[in-house]
N, CA, C, O and CB atoms as a CASP TS submission, in Angstrom:
PFRMAT TS
TARGET T0000
AUTHOR 0000-0000-0000
METHOD Language model
MODEL 1
PARENT N/A
ATOM      1  N   MET     1      78.622  -4.710 -64.860  1.00  0.00           N
ATOM      2  CA  MET     1      77.980  -6.052 -64.942  1.00  0.00           C
ATOM      3  C   MET     1      79.374  -6.758 -65.777  1.00  0.00           C
ATOM      4  O   MET     1      80.101  -6.158 -66.569  1.00  0.00           O
ATOM      5  CB  MET     1      76.241  -6.054 -65.891  1.00  0.00           C
ATOM      6  N   SER     2      79.500  -8.241 -65.330  1.00  0.00           N
ATOM      7  CA  SER     2      80.627  -8.880 -65.641  1.00  0.00           C
ATOM      8  C   SER     2      80.077  -9.711 -66.888  1.00  0.00           C
ATOM      9  O   SER     2      78.876  -9.817 -67.139  1.00  0.00           O
ATOM     10  CB  SER     2      81.252  -9.712 -64.392  1.00  0.00           C
ATOM     11  N   LYS     3      81.178 -10.331 -67.694  1.00  0.00           N
ATOM     12  CA  LYS     3      80.864 -10.849 -68.703  1.00  0.00           C
ATOM     13  C   LYS     3      80.411 -12.359 -68.267  1.00  0.00           C
ATOM     14  O   LYS     3      80.563 -12.740 -67.106  1.00  0.00           O
ATOM     15  CB  LYS     3      81.950 -10.673 -69.651  1.00  0.00           C
ATOM     16  N   LEU     4      79.841 -13.191 -69.286  1.00  0.00           N
ATOM     17  CA  LEU     4      79.523 -14.218 -69.006  1.00  0.00           C
ATOM     18  C   LEU     4      80.544 -15.409 -69.631  1.00  0.00           C
ATOM     19  O   LEU     4      81.140 -15.265 -70.699  1.00  0.00           O
ATOM     20  CB  LEU     4      78.222 -14.208 -69.340  1.00  0.00           C
ATOM     21  N   PRO     5      80.622 -16.364 -68.956  1.00  0.00           N
ATOM     22  CA  PRO     5      81.869 -17.308 -69.354  1.00  0.00           C
ATOM     23  C   PRO     5      81.243 -18.172 -70.597  1.00  0.00           C
ATOM     24  O   PRO     5      80.032 -18.377 -70.674  1.00  0.00           O
ATOM     25  CB  PRO     5      82.431 -18.425 -67.936  1.00  0.00           C
ATOM     26  N   VAL     6      82.014 -18.574 -71.393  1.00  0.00           N
ATOM     27  CA  VAL     6      81.696 -19.850 -72.379  1.00  0.00           C
ATOM     28  C   VAL     6      81.199 -21.370 -71.637  1.00  0.00           C
ATOM     29  O   VAL     6      82.020 -22.196 -71.239  1.00  0.00           O
ATOM     30  CB  VAL     6      83.209 -20.176 -73.251  1.00  0.00           C
ATOM     31  N   ILE     7      80.246 -21.486 -71.577  1.00  0.00           N
ATOM     32  CA  ILE     7      80.089 -23.040 -70.874  1.00  0.00           C
ATOM     33  C   ILE     7      79.336 -24.041 -71.785  1.00  0.00           C
ATOM     34  O   ILE     7      78.614 -23.679 -72.714  1.00  0.00           O
ATOM     35  CB  ILE     7      79.172 -22.991 -69.394  1.00  0.00           C
ATOM     36  N   SER     8      79.588 -25.456 -71.407  1.00  0.00           N
ATOM     37  CA  SER     8      78.714 -26.212 -72.145  1.00  0.00           C
ATOM     38  C   SER     8      77.579 -26.546 -71.667  1.00  0.00           C
ATOM     39  O   SER     8      77.400 -26.079 -70.542  1.00  0.00           O
ATOM     40  CB  SER     8      79.186 -27.191 -72.492  1.00  0.00           C
ATOM     41  N   ALA     9      76.573 -27.286 -72.141  1.00  0.00           N
ATOM     42  CA  ALA     9      75.294 -27.850 -71.528  1.00  0.00           C
ATOM     43  C   ALA     9      75.451 -28.643 -70.391  1.00  0.00           C
ATOM     44  O   ALA     9      74.576 -28.657 -69.526  1.00  0.00           O
ATOM     45  CB  ALA     9      74.573 -28.646 -72.438  1.00  0.00           C
ATOM     46  N   SER    10      76.520 -29.337 -70.293  1.00  0.00           N
ATOM     47  CA  SER    10      76.586 -30.282 -69.141  1.00  0.00           C
ATOM     48  C   SER    10      76.922 -29.476 -68.061  1.00  0.00           C
ATOM     49  O   SER    10      76.310 -29.640 -67.006  1.00  0.00           O
ATOM     50  CB  SER    10      77.578 -31.439 -69.287  1.00  0.00           C
ATOM     51  N   LYS    11      77.962 -28.467 -68.162  1.00  0.00           N
ATOM     52  CA  LYS    11      78.391 -27.464 -67.051  1.00  0.00           C
ATOM     53  C   LYS    11      77.087 -26.860 -66.568  1.00  0.00           C
ATOM     54  O   LYS    11      76.807 -26.793 -65.371  1.00  0.00           O
ATOM     55  CB  LYS    11      79.449 -26.256 -67.594  1.00  0.00           C
ATOM     56  N   LEU    12      76.199 -26.367 -67.662  1.00  0.00           N
ATOM     57  CA  LEU    12      75.039 -25.618 -67.178  1.00  0.00           C
ATOM     58  C   LEU    12      73.937 -26.200 -66.250  1.00  0.00           C
ATOM     59  O   LEU    12      73.386 -25.641 -65.301  1.00  0.00           O
ATOM     60  CB  LEU    12      74.406 -25.195 -68.278  1.00  0.00           C
ATOM     61  N   ILE    13      73.726 -27.567 -66.788  1.00  0.00           N
ATOM     62  CA  ILE    13      73.076 -28.257 -66.178  1.00  0.00           C
ATOM     63  C   ILE    13      73.392 -28.524 -64.464  1.00  0.00           C
ATOM     64  O   ILE    13      72.610 -28.561 -63.514  1.00  0.00           O
ATOM     65  CB  ILE    13      73.130 -29.267 -66.986  1.00  0.00           C
ATOM     66  N   LYS    14      74.595 -28.656 -64.520  1.00  0.00           N
ATOM     67  CA  LYS    14      75.187 -28.856 -63.013  1.00  0.00           C
ATOM     68  C   LYS    14      74.904 -27.618 -62.431  1.00  0.00           C
ATOM     69  O   LYS    14      74.287 -27.717 -61.370  1.00  0.00           O
ATOM     70  CB  LYS    14      76.832 -29.189 -62.866  1.00  0.00           C
ATOM     71  N   ILE    15      75.185 -26.390 -62.827  1.00  0.00           N
ATOM     72  CA  ILE    15      74.876 -25.298 -62.163  1.00  0.00           C
ATOM     73  C   ILE    15      73.677 -25.335 -61.833  1.00  0.00           C
ATOM     74  O   ILE    15      73.521 -25.306 -60.612  1.00  0.00           O
ATOM     75  CB  ILE    15      75.124 -24.254 -62.734  1.00  0.00           C
ATOM     76  N   LEU    16      72.666 -25.393 -62.492  1.00  0.00           N
ATOM     77  CA  LEU    16      71.341 -25.232 -62.580  1.00  0.00           C
ATOM     78  C   LEU    16      70.611 -26.502 -61.297  1.00  0.00           C
ATOM     79  O   LEU    16      69.603 -26.354 -60.606  1.00  0.00           O
ATOM     80  CB  LEU    16      70.928 -25.483 -64.372  1.00  0.00           C
ATOM     81  N   SER    17      71.378 -27.463 -61.340  1.00  0.00           N
ATOM     82  CA  SER    17      70.903 -28.781 -60.337  1.00  0.00           C
ATOM     83  C   SER    17      71.203 -28.203 -58.992  1.00  0.00           C
ATOM     84  O   SER    17      70.541 -28.597 -58.032  1.00  0.00           O
ATOM     85  CB  SER    17      71.843 -30.391 -60.566  1.00  0.00           C
ATOM     86  N   LYS    18      72.283 -27.167 -58.805  1.00  0.00           N
ATOM     87  CA  LYS    18      72.220 -26.559 -57.424  1.00  0.00           C
ATOM     88  C   LYS    18      71.251 -25.734 -57.048  1.00  0.00           C
ATOM     89  O   LYS    18      71.391 -25.216 -55.940  1.00  0.00           O
ATOM     90  CB  LYS    18      73.238 -25.892 -57.157  1.00  0.00           C
ATOM     91  N   LEU    19      70.163 -25.433 -57.759  1.00  0.00           N
ATOM     92  CA  LEU    19      69.222 -24.842 -57.687  1.00  0.00           C
ATOM     93  C   LEU    19      67.804 -25.579 -57.511  1.00  0.00           C
ATOM     94  O   LEU    19      66.768 -25.015 -57.158  1.00  0.00           O
ATOM     95  CB  LEU    19      69.363 -24.146 -58.633  1.00  0.00           C
ATOM     96  N   GLY    20      67.955 -27.021 -57.839  1.00  0.00           N
ATOM     97  CA  GLY    20      66.842 -27.682 -57.622  1.00  0.00           C
ATOM     98  C   GLY    20      66.081 -28.445 -58.804  1.00  0.00           C
ATOM     99  O   GLY    20      65.073 -29.148 -58.742  1.00  0.00           O
ATOM    100  N   TYR    21      66.994 -28.037 -60.067  1.00  0.00           N
ATOM    101  CA  TYR    21      66.449 -28.582 -61.363  1.00  0.00           C
ATOM    102  C   TYR    21      67.033 -29.711 -61.490  1.00  0.00           C
ATOM    103  O   TYR    21      68.099 -29.976 -60.934  1.00  0.00           O
ATOM    104  CB  TYR    21      66.636 -27.798 -62.574  1.00  0.00           C
ATOM    105  N   TYR    22      66.202 -30.739 -62.464  1.00  0.00           N
ATOM    106  CA  TYR    22      66.547 -32.128 -62.639  1.00  0.00           C
ATOM    107  C   TYR    22      66.179 -32.376 -64.107  1.00  0.00           C
ATOM    108  O   TYR    22      65.080 -32.094 -64.583  1.00  0.00           O
ATOM    109  CB  TYR    22      65.779 -33.115 -61.597  1.00  0.00           C
ATOM    110  N   THR    23      66.959 -32.800 -64.624  1.00  0.00           N
ATOM    111  CA  THR    23      66.841 -33.639 -65.981  1.00  0.00           C
ATOM    112  C   THR    23      65.314 -34.235 -66.106  1.00  0.00           C
ATOM    113  O   THR    23      65.070 -35.205 -65.388  1.00  0.00           O
ATOM    114  CB  THR    23      68.009 -34.991 -65.978  1.00  0.00           C
ATOM    115  N   ASP    24      64.456 -33.832 -66.801  1.00  0.00           N
ATOM    116  CA  ASP    24      63.144 -34.278 -66.939  1.00  0.00           C
ATOM    117  C   ASP    24      63.266 -35.512 -68.169  1.00  0.00           C
ATOM    118  O   ASP    24      63.123 -36.728 -68.036  1.00  0.00           O
ATOM    119  CB  ASP    24      62.112 -32.915 -67.327  1.00  0.00           C
ATOM    120  N   HIS    25      63.546 -34.807 -69.256  1.00  0.00           N
ATOM    121  CA  HIS    25      63.640 -35.683 -70.566  1.00  0.00           C
ATOM    122  C   HIS    25      64.429 -34.994 -71.418  1.00  0.00           C
ATOM    123  O   HIS    25      64.908 -33.904 -71.106  1.00  0.00           O
ATOM    124  CB  HIS    25      62.305 -35.997 -71.291  1.00  0.00           C
ATOM    125  N   GLN    26      64.689 -35.721 -72.877  1.00  0.00           N
ATOM    126  CA  GLN    26      65.541 -35.020 -73.762  1.00  0.00           C
ATOM    127  C   GLN    26      64.605 -35.302 -75.128  1.00  0.00           C
ATOM    128  O   GLN    26      63.990 -36.354 -75.297  1.00  0.00           O
ATOM    129  CB  GLN    26      67.233 -35.630 -73.768  1.00  0.00           C
ATOM    130  N   THR    27      64.605 -34.311 -75.959  1.00  0.00           N
ATOM    131  CA  THR    27      64.000 -34.632 -77.157  1.00  0.00           C
ATOM    132  C   THR    27      64.996 -33.638 -78.100  1.00  0.00           C
ATOM    133  O   THR    27      65.253 -32.438 -78.004  1.00  0.00           O
ATOM    134  CB  THR    27      62.249 -34.324 -77.164  1.00  0.00           C
ATOM    135  N   GLY    28      65.446 -34.699 -79.072  1.00  0.00           N
ATOM    136  CA  GLY    28      66.555 -34.366 -79.903  1.00  0.00           C
ATOM    137  C   GLY    28      67.737 -33.906 -79.296  1.00  0.00           C
ATOM    138  O   GLY    28      68.428 -34.599 -78.549  1.00  0.00           O
ATOM    139  N   SER    29      67.980 -32.720 -79.616  1.00  0.00           N
ATOM    140  CA  SER    29      69.252 -31.965 -79.025  1.00  0.00           C
ATOM    141  C   SER    29      68.892 -31.173 -77.897  1.00  0.00           C
ATOM    142  O   SER    29      69.783 -30.510 -77.368  1.00  0.00           O
ATOM    143  CB  SER    29      69.947 -31.005 -80.044  1.00  0.00           C
ATOM    144  N   HIS    30      67.588 -31.125 -77.384  1.00  0.00           N
ATOM    145  CA  HIS    30      67.559 -30.467 -76.174  1.00  0.00           C
ATOM    146  C   HIS    30      66.898 -30.952 -75.157  1.00  0.00           C
ATOM    147  O   HIS    30      65.837 -31.563 -75.281  1.00  0.00           O
ATOM    148  CB  HIS    30      67.168 -29.381 -76.297  1.00  0.00           C
ATOM    149  N   ILE    31      67.606 -30.666 -73.814  1.00  0.00           N
ATOM    150  CA  ILE    31      67.423 -31.206 -72.525  1.00  0.00           C
ATOM    151  C   ILE    31      66.571 -30.643 -71.789  1.00  0.00           C
ATOM    152  O   ILE    31      67.092 -29.581 -71.450  1.00  0.00           O
ATOM    153  CB  ILE    31      68.434 -31.257 -71.862  1.00  0.00           C
ATOM    154  N   ILE    32      65.403 -30.739 -71.268  1.00  0.00           N
ATOM    155  CA  ILE    32      64.196 -30.267 -70.500  1.00  0.00           C
ATOM    156  C   ILE    32      64.629 -30.491 -69.076  1.00  0.00           C
ATOM    157  O   ILE    32      65.049 -31.566 -68.649  1.00  0.00           O
ATOM    158  CB  ILE    32      62.785 -31.072 -70.872  1.00  0.00           C
ATOM    159  N   LEU    33      64.482 -29.309 -68.329  1.00  0.00           N
ATOM    160  CA  LEU    33      64.905 -29.512 -66.739  1.00  0.00           C
ATOM    161  C   LEU    33      63.707 -29.172 -66.434  1.00  0.00           C
ATOM    162  O   LEU    33      63.080 -28.397 -67.156  1.00  0.00           O
ATOM    163  CB  LEU    33      66.143 -28.625 -65.943  1.00  0.00           C
ATOM    164  N   ARG    34      63.234 -29.649 -65.414  1.00  0.00           N
ATOM    165  CA  ARG    34      62.126 -29.027 -64.216  1.00  0.00           C
ATOM    166  C   ARG    34      62.688 -28.669 -62.893  1.00  0.00           C
ATOM    167  O   ARG    34      63.828 -28.906 -62.491  1.00  0.00           O
ATOM    168  CB  ARG    34      60.963 -30.114 -63.817  1.00  0.00           C
ATOM    169  N   ASN    35      61.782 -28.100 -62.310  1.00  0.00           N
ATOM    170  CA  ASN    35      62.011 -27.826 -60.684  1.00  0.00           C
ATOM    171  C   ASN    35      60.826 -28.346 -59.972  1.00  0.00           C
ATOM    172  O   ASN    35      59.735 -28.387 -60.541  1.00  0.00           O
ATOM    173  CB  ASN    35      62.176 -26.170 -60.264  1.00  0.00           C
ATOM    174  N   ASN    36      60.980 -28.732 -58.797  1.00  0.00           N
ATOM    175  CA  ASN    36      59.889 -29.450 -57.937  1.00  0.00           C
ATOM    176  C   ASN    36      59.540 -28.055 -56.896  1.00  0.00           C
ATOM    177  O   ASN    36      58.532 -27.999 -56.192  1.00  0.00           O
ATOM    178  CB  ASN    36      60.593 -31.099 -56.977  1.00  0.00           C
ATOM    179  N   LYS    37      60.402 -27.167 -56.956  1.00  0.00           N
ATOM    180  CA  LYS    37      59.863 -25.905 -55.948  1.00  0.00           C
ATOM    181  C   LYS    37      58.966 -24.954 -56.724  1.00  0.00           C
ATOM    182  O   LYS    37      59.012 -24.923 -57.954  1.00  0.00           O
ATOM    183  CB  LYS    37      61.170 -24.930 -55.316  1.00  0.00           C
ATOM    184  N   PRO    38      58.068 -24.101 -55.948  1.00  0.00           N
ATOM    185  CA  PRO    38      57.560 -23.070 -56.507  1.00  0.00           C
ATOM    186  C   PRO    38      58.506 -22.167 -57.088  1.00  0.00           C
ATOM    187  O   PRO    38      59.570 -22.060 -56.478  1.00  0.00           O
ATOM    188  CB  PRO    38      56.814 -22.492 -55.675  1.00  0.00           C
ATOM    189  N   PRO    39      58.327 -21.355 -58.345  1.00  0.00           N
ATOM    190  CA  PRO    39      57.228 -21.564 -59.138  1.00  0.00           C
ATOM    191  C   PRO    39      57.377 -22.489 -60.358  1.00  0.00           C
ATOM    192  O   PRO    39      57.222 -22.125 -61.524  1.00  0.00           O
ATOM    193  CB  PRO    39      56.803 -20.333 -59.540  1.00  0.00           C
ATOM    194  N   PHE    40      57.723 -23.836 -59.915  1.00  0.00           N
ATOM    195  CA  PHE    40      57.734 -24.968 -60.792  1.00  0.00           C
ATOM    196  C   PHE    40      58.169 -24.537 -62.493  1.00  0.00           C
ATOM    197  O   PHE    40      57.453 -24.574 -63.494  1.00  0.00           O
ATOM    198  CB  PHE    40      56.162 -25.632 -60.661  1.00  0.00           C
ATOM    199  N   ARG    41      59.458 -24.175 -62.368  1.00  0.00           N
ATOM    200  CA  ARG    41      59.873 -23.749 -63.821  1.00  0.00           C
ATOM    201  C   ARG    41      60.244 -25.010 -64.716  1.00  0.00           C
ATOM    202  O   ARG    41      60.557 -26.078 -64.191  1.00  0.00           O
ATOM    203  CB  ARG    41      61.197 -22.726 -63.766  1.00  0.00           C
ATOM    204  N   ARG    42      60.198 -24.844 -65.991  1.00  0.00           N
ATOM    205  CA  ARG    42      60.825 -25.722 -67.012  1.00  0.00           C
ATOM    206  C   ARG    42      61.750 -24.931 -67.887  1.00  0.00           C
ATOM    207  O   ARG    42      61.524 -23.879 -68.484  1.00  0.00           O
ATOM    208  CB  ARG    42      59.763 -26.417 -67.881  1.00  0.00           C
ATOM    209  N   LEU    43      62.952 -25.733 -67.835  1.00  0.00           N
ATOM    210  CA  LEU    43      63.822 -24.840 -69.038  1.00  0.00           C
ATOM    211  C   LEU    43      64.457 -25.921 -70.081  1.00  0.00           C
ATOM    212  O   LEU    43      64.659 -27.122 -69.903  1.00  0.00           O
ATOM    213  CB  LEU    43      65.275 -23.832 -68.278  1.00  0.00           C
ATOM    214  N   THR    44      64.643 -25.314 -70.940  1.00  0.00           N
ATOM    215  CA  THR    44      65.369 -26.074 -72.230  1.00  0.00           C
ATOM    216  C   THR    44      66.498 -25.579 -72.482  1.00  0.00           C
ATOM    217  O   THR    44      66.687 -24.382 -72.696  1.00  0.00           O
ATOM    218  CB  THR    44      64.687 -26.031 -73.537  1.00  0.00           C
ATOM    219  N   ILE    45      67.537 -26.633 -72.481  1.00  0.00           N
ATOM    220  CA  ILE    45      68.733 -26.266 -72.712  1.00  0.00           C
ATOM    221  C   ILE    45      69.238 -27.385 -73.938  1.00  0.00           C
ATOM    222  O   ILE    45      69.156 -28.614 -73.936  1.00  0.00           O
ATOM    223  CB  ILE    45      69.551 -26.239 -71.292  1.00  0.00           C
ATOM    224  N   PRO    46      69.773 -26.479 -74.942  1.00  0.00           N
ATOM    225  CA  PRO    46      70.301 -27.009 -76.033  1.00  0.00           C
ATOM    226  C   PRO    46      71.564 -27.817 -75.605  1.00  0.00           C
ATOM    227  O   PRO    46      72.301 -27.292 -74.770  1.00  0.00           O
ATOM    228  CB  PRO    46      70.564 -25.937 -77.025  1.00  0.00           C
ATOM    229  N   ASN    47      71.866 -28.977 -76.071  1.00  0.00           N
ATOM    230  CA  ASN    47      73.144 -29.925 -75.788  1.00  0.00           C
ATOM    231  C   ASN    47      73.993 -29.701 -76.743  1.00  0.00           C
ATOM    232  O   ASN    47      74.110 -30.526 -77.649  1.00  0.00           O
ATOM    233  CB  ASN    47      72.921 -31.437 -75.746  1.00  0.00           C
ATOM    234  N   HIS    48      74.814 -28.429 -76.715  1.00  0.00           N
ATOM    235  CA  HIS    48      75.738 -28.257 -77.075  1.00  0.00           C
ATOM    236  C   HIS    48      77.134 -28.005 -76.332  1.00  0.00           C
ATOM    237  O   HIS    48      77.076 -27.667 -75.149  1.00  0.00           O
ATOM    238  CB  HIS    48      75.381 -27.602 -77.678  1.00  0.00           C
ATOM    239  N   LYS    49      78.594 -28.169 -77.045  1.00  0.00           N
ATOM    240  CA  LYS    49      79.463 -27.868 -76.499  1.00  0.00           C
ATOM    241  C   LYS    49      79.669 -26.407 -75.817  1.00  0.00           C
ATOM    242  O   LYS    49      80.277 -26.193 -74.768  1.00  0.00           O
ATOM    243  CB  LYS    49      80.190 -28.207 -77.261  1.00  0.00           C
ATOM    244  N   GLU    50      79.019 -25.438 -76.659  1.00  0.00           N
ATOM    245  CA  GLU    50      79.354 -23.966 -76.348  1.00  0.00           C
ATOM    246  C   GLU    50      77.918 -23.454 -76.540  1.00  0.00           C
ATOM    247  O   GLU    50      77.436 -23.530 -77.670  1.00  0.00           O
ATOM    248  CB  GLU    50      80.578 -23.184 -77.399  1.00  0.00           C
ATOM    249  N   ILE    51      77.193 -22.939 -75.532  1.00  0.00           N
ATOM    250  CA  ILE    51      75.848 -22.301 -75.229  1.00  0.00           C
ATOM    251  C   ILE    51      76.143 -20.775 -75.863  1.00  0.00           C
ATOM    252  O   ILE    51      77.062 -20.090 -75.414  1.00  0.00           O
ATOM    253  CB  ILE    51      75.431 -22.318 -73.408  1.00  0.00           C
ATOM    254  N   ALA    52      75.332 -20.338 -76.881  1.00  0.00           N
ATOM    255  CA  ALA    52      75.430 -18.964 -77.404  1.00  0.00           C
ATOM    256  C   ALA    52      75.263 -17.951 -76.049  1.00  0.00           C
ATOM    257  O   ALA    52      74.572 -18.314 -75.097  1.00  0.00           O
ATOM    258  CB  ALA    52      74.182 -18.705 -78.624  1.00  0.00           C
ATOM    259  N   LYS    53      75.879 -16.807 -76.060  1.00  0.00           N
ATOM    260  CA  LYS    53      75.672 -15.724 -74.814  1.00  0.00           C
ATOM    261  C   LYS    53      74.160 -15.432 -74.801  1.00  0.00           C
ATOM    262  O   LYS    53      73.551 -15.564 -73.740  1.00  0.00           O
ATOM    263  CB  LYS    53      76.576 -14.170 -75.033  1.00  0.00           C
ATOM    264  N   GLY    54      73.469 -15.013 -76.005  1.00  0.00           N
ATOM    265  CA  GLY    54      71.954 -14.896 -76.058  1.00  0.00           C
ATOM    266  C   GLY    54      71.149 -16.061 -75.499  1.00  0.00           C
ATOM    267  O   GLY    54      70.147 -15.887 -74.806  1.00  0.00           O
ATOM    268  N   THR    55      71.635 -17.265 -75.833  1.00  0.00           N
ATOM    269  CA  THR    55      70.814 -18.361 -75.358  1.00  0.00           C
ATOM    270  C   THR    55      70.894 -18.550 -73.855  1.00  0.00           C
ATOM    271  O   THR    55      70.023 -19.006 -73.114  1.00  0.00           O
ATOM    272  CB  THR    55      71.212 -19.624 -76.042  1.00  0.00           C
ATOM    273  N   LEU    56      72.298 -18.044 -73.499  1.00  0.00           N
ATOM    274  CA  LEU    56      72.566 -18.299 -71.890  1.00  0.00           C
ATOM    275  C   LEU    56      71.811 -17.109 -71.194  1.00  0.00           C
ATOM    276  O   LEU    56      71.087 -17.444 -70.256  1.00  0.00           O
ATOM    277  CB  LEU    56      74.346 -18.270 -71.426  1.00  0.00           C
ATOM    278  N   ASN    57      71.854 -16.049 -71.442  1.00  0.00           N
ATOM    279  CA  ASN    57      70.933 -15.112 -71.183  1.00  0.00           C
ATOM    280  C   ASN    57      69.526 -15.230 -70.976  1.00  0.00           C
ATOM    281  O   ASN    57      69.023 -14.811 -69.934  1.00  0.00           O
ATOM    282  CB  ASN    57      71.040 -14.415 -71.977  1.00  0.00           C
ATOM    283  N   ALA    58      68.915 -15.707 -71.785  1.00  0.00           N
ATOM    284  CA  ALA    58      67.679 -16.379 -71.855  1.00  0.00           C
ATOM    285  C   ALA    58      67.454 -17.344 -70.932  1.00  0.00           C
ATOM    286  O   ALA    58      66.481 -17.176 -70.196  1.00  0.00           O
ATOM    287  CB  ALA    58      67.500 -16.914 -73.000  1.00  0.00           C
ATOM    288  N   ILE    59      68.088 -18.267 -70.800  1.00  0.00           N
ATOM    289  CA  ILE    59      67.981 -19.320 -69.835  1.00  0.00           C
ATOM    290  C   ILE    59      68.365 -18.913 -68.374  1.00  0.00           C
ATOM    291  O   ILE    59      67.907 -19.579 -67.445  1.00  0.00           O
ATOM    292  CB  ILE    59      68.838 -20.444 -70.286  1.00  0.00           C
ATOM    293  N   ILE    60      69.272 -17.738 -68.106  1.00  0.00           N
ATOM    294  CA  ILE    60      69.056 -17.285 -66.539  1.00  0.00           C
ATOM    295  C   ILE    60      68.192 -16.463 -66.287  1.00  0.00           C
ATOM    296  O   ILE    60      67.937 -16.295 -65.095  1.00  0.00           O
ATOM    297  CB  ILE    60      70.084 -16.716 -65.911  1.00  0.00           C
ATOM    298  N   GLU    61      67.480 -15.707 -67.253  1.00  0.00           N
ATOM    299  CA  GLU    61      66.431 -15.153 -67.070  1.00  0.00           C
ATOM    300  C   GLU    61      65.278 -15.771 -66.847  1.00  0.00           C
ATOM    301  O   GLU    61      64.430 -15.324 -66.074  1.00  0.00           O
ATOM    302  CB  GLU    61      66.321 -14.517 -67.835  1.00  0.00           C
ATOM    303  N   ASP    62      65.126 -17.072 -67.645  1.00  0.00           N
ATOM    304  CA  ASP    62      64.011 -18.115 -67.374  1.00  0.00           C
ATOM    305  C   ASP    62      63.808 -18.663 -66.077  1.00  0.00           C
ATOM    306  O   ASP    62      62.734 -18.919 -65.532  1.00  0.00           O
ATOM    307  CB  ASP    62      64.190 -19.223 -68.154  1.00  0.00           C
ATOM    308  N   ALA    63      65.309 -18.858 -65.517  1.00  0.00           N
ATOM    309  CA  ALA    63      65.451 -19.571 -64.281  1.00  0.00           C
ATOM    310  C   ALA    63      64.960 -18.516 -63.181  1.00  0.00           C
ATOM    311  O   ALA    63      64.514 -18.865 -62.088  1.00  0.00           O
ATOM    312  CB  ALA    63      67.015 -20.103 -64.058  1.00  0.00           C
ATOM    313  N   GLY    64      65.065 -17.463 -63.509  1.00  0.00           N
ATOM    314  CA  GLY    64      64.562 -16.472 -62.435  1.00  0.00           C
ATOM    315  C   GLY    64      65.702 -15.893 -61.712  1.00  0.00           C
ATOM    316  O   GLY    64      65.422 -15.515 -60.574  1.00  0.00           O
ATOM    317  N   LEU    65      66.808 -15.745 -62.057  1.00  0.00           N
ATOM    318  CA  LEU    65      68.355 -15.362 -61.848  1.00  0.00           C
ATOM    319  C   LEU    65      68.711 -14.138 -62.461  1.00  0.00           C
ATOM    320  O   LEU    65      68.368 -13.719 -63.566  1.00  0.00           O
ATOM    321  CB  LEU    65      69.326 -16.402 -62.423  1.00  0.00           C
ATOM    322  N   THR    66      69.512 -13.563 -61.526  1.00  0.00           N
ATOM    323  CA  THR    66      70.250 -12.283 -62.163  1.00  0.00           C
ATOM    324  C   THR    66      71.516 -12.786 -62.843  1.00  0.00           C
ATOM    325  O   THR    66      71.973 -13.916 -62.673  1.00  0.00           O
ATOM    326  CB  THR    66      70.677 -11.106 -60.997  1.00  0.00           C
ATOM    327  N   ARG    67      72.015 -11.896 -63.586  1.00  0.00           N
ATOM    328  CA  ARG    67      73.389 -12.547 -64.087  1.00  0.00           C
ATOM    329  C   ARG    67      74.426 -12.415 -62.968  1.00  0.00           C
ATOM    330  O   ARG    67      75.302 -13.256 -63.168  1.00  0.00           O
ATOM    331  CB  ARG    67      73.995 -11.788 -65.477  1.00  0.00           C
ATOM    332  N   ASP    68      74.639 -11.794 -62.025  1.00  0.00           N
ATOM    333  CA  ASP    68      75.499 -11.864 -60.877  1.00  0.00           C
ATOM    334  C   ASP    68      74.968 -13.128 -60.041  1.00  0.00           C
ATOM    335  O   ASP    68      75.853 -13.845 -59.573  1.00  0.00           O
ATOM    336  CB  ASP    68      75.463 -10.446 -60.021  1.00  0.00           C
ATOM    337  N   GLU    69      73.650 -13.490 -59.796  1.00  0.00           N
ATOM    338  CA  GLU    69      73.449 -14.720 -58.849  1.00  0.00           C
ATOM    339  C   GLU    69      73.883 -15.996 -59.740  1.00  0.00           C
ATOM    340  O   GLU    69      74.231 -17.045 -59.197  1.00  0.00           O
ATOM    341  CB  GLU    69      71.757 -14.864 -58.289  1.00  0.00           C
ATOM    342  N   PHE    70      73.835 -15.827 -61.265  1.00  0.00           N
ATOM    343  CA  PHE    70      74.188 -16.778 -62.012  1.00  0.00           C
ATOM    344  C   PHE    70      76.016 -17.070 -61.760  1.00  0.00           C
ATOM    345  O   PHE    70      76.501 -18.195 -61.640  1.00  0.00           O
ATOM    346  CB  PHE    70      73.667 -16.312 -63.525  1.00  0.00           C
ATOM    347  N   LEU    71      76.680 -15.982 -61.729  1.00  0.00           N
ATOM    348  CA  LEU    71      77.952 -16.078 -61.787  1.00  0.00           C
ATOM    349  C   LEU    71      78.448 -16.420 -60.179  1.00  0.00           C
ATOM    350  O   LEU    71      79.583 -16.844 -59.960  1.00  0.00           O
ATOM    351  CB  LEU    71      78.507 -14.740 -62.463  1.00  0.00           C
ATOM    352  N   SER    72      77.759 -16.254 -59.422  1.00  0.00           N
ATOM    353  CA  SER    72      78.357 -16.719 -58.227  1.00  0.00           C
ATOM    354  C   SER    72      78.031 -18.006 -57.859  1.00  0.00           C
ATOM    355  O   SER    72      78.476 -18.408 -56.784  1.00  0.00           O
ATOM    356  CB  SER    72      78.075 -15.932 -57.211  1.00  0.00           C
ATOM    357  N   LEU    73      77.286 -18.798 -58.588  1.00  0.00           N
ATOM    358  CA  LEU    73      77.032 -20.193 -58.722  1.00  0.00           C
ATOM    359  C   LEU    73      78.157 -21.004 -59.419  1.00  0.00           C
ATOM    360  O   LEU    73      78.209 -22.212 -59.189  1.00  0.00           O
ATOM    361  CB  LEU    73      75.777 -20.357 -59.457  1.00  0.00           C
ATOM    362  N   LEU    74      78.887 -20.543 -60.093  1.00  0.00           N
ATOM    363  CA  LEU    74      79.633 -20.890 -60.814  1.00  0.00           C
ATOM    364  C   LEU    74      81.153 -21.762 -60.043  1.00  0.00           C
ATOM    365  O   LEU    74      82.051 -22.191 -60.767  1.00  0.00           O
ATOM    366  CB  LEU    74      79.757 -19.642 -61.568  1.00  0.00           C
TER
END
């Protein structure tokens, strides 16, 4: 299992947009992404320069991806 890189919120949003996610709205420092395709997931991304490893792992899991699938999208 390879390590996750340190990435920013904007880079993460670009990666998730490849999967069909789009920015729905922003509340404070959290950006809400939605997906029009089933299973119609909703993701909350903190708008930080560096996303914490645990937070990134949770977002990857919520998006329905494995770590290797996510790394292949980089």
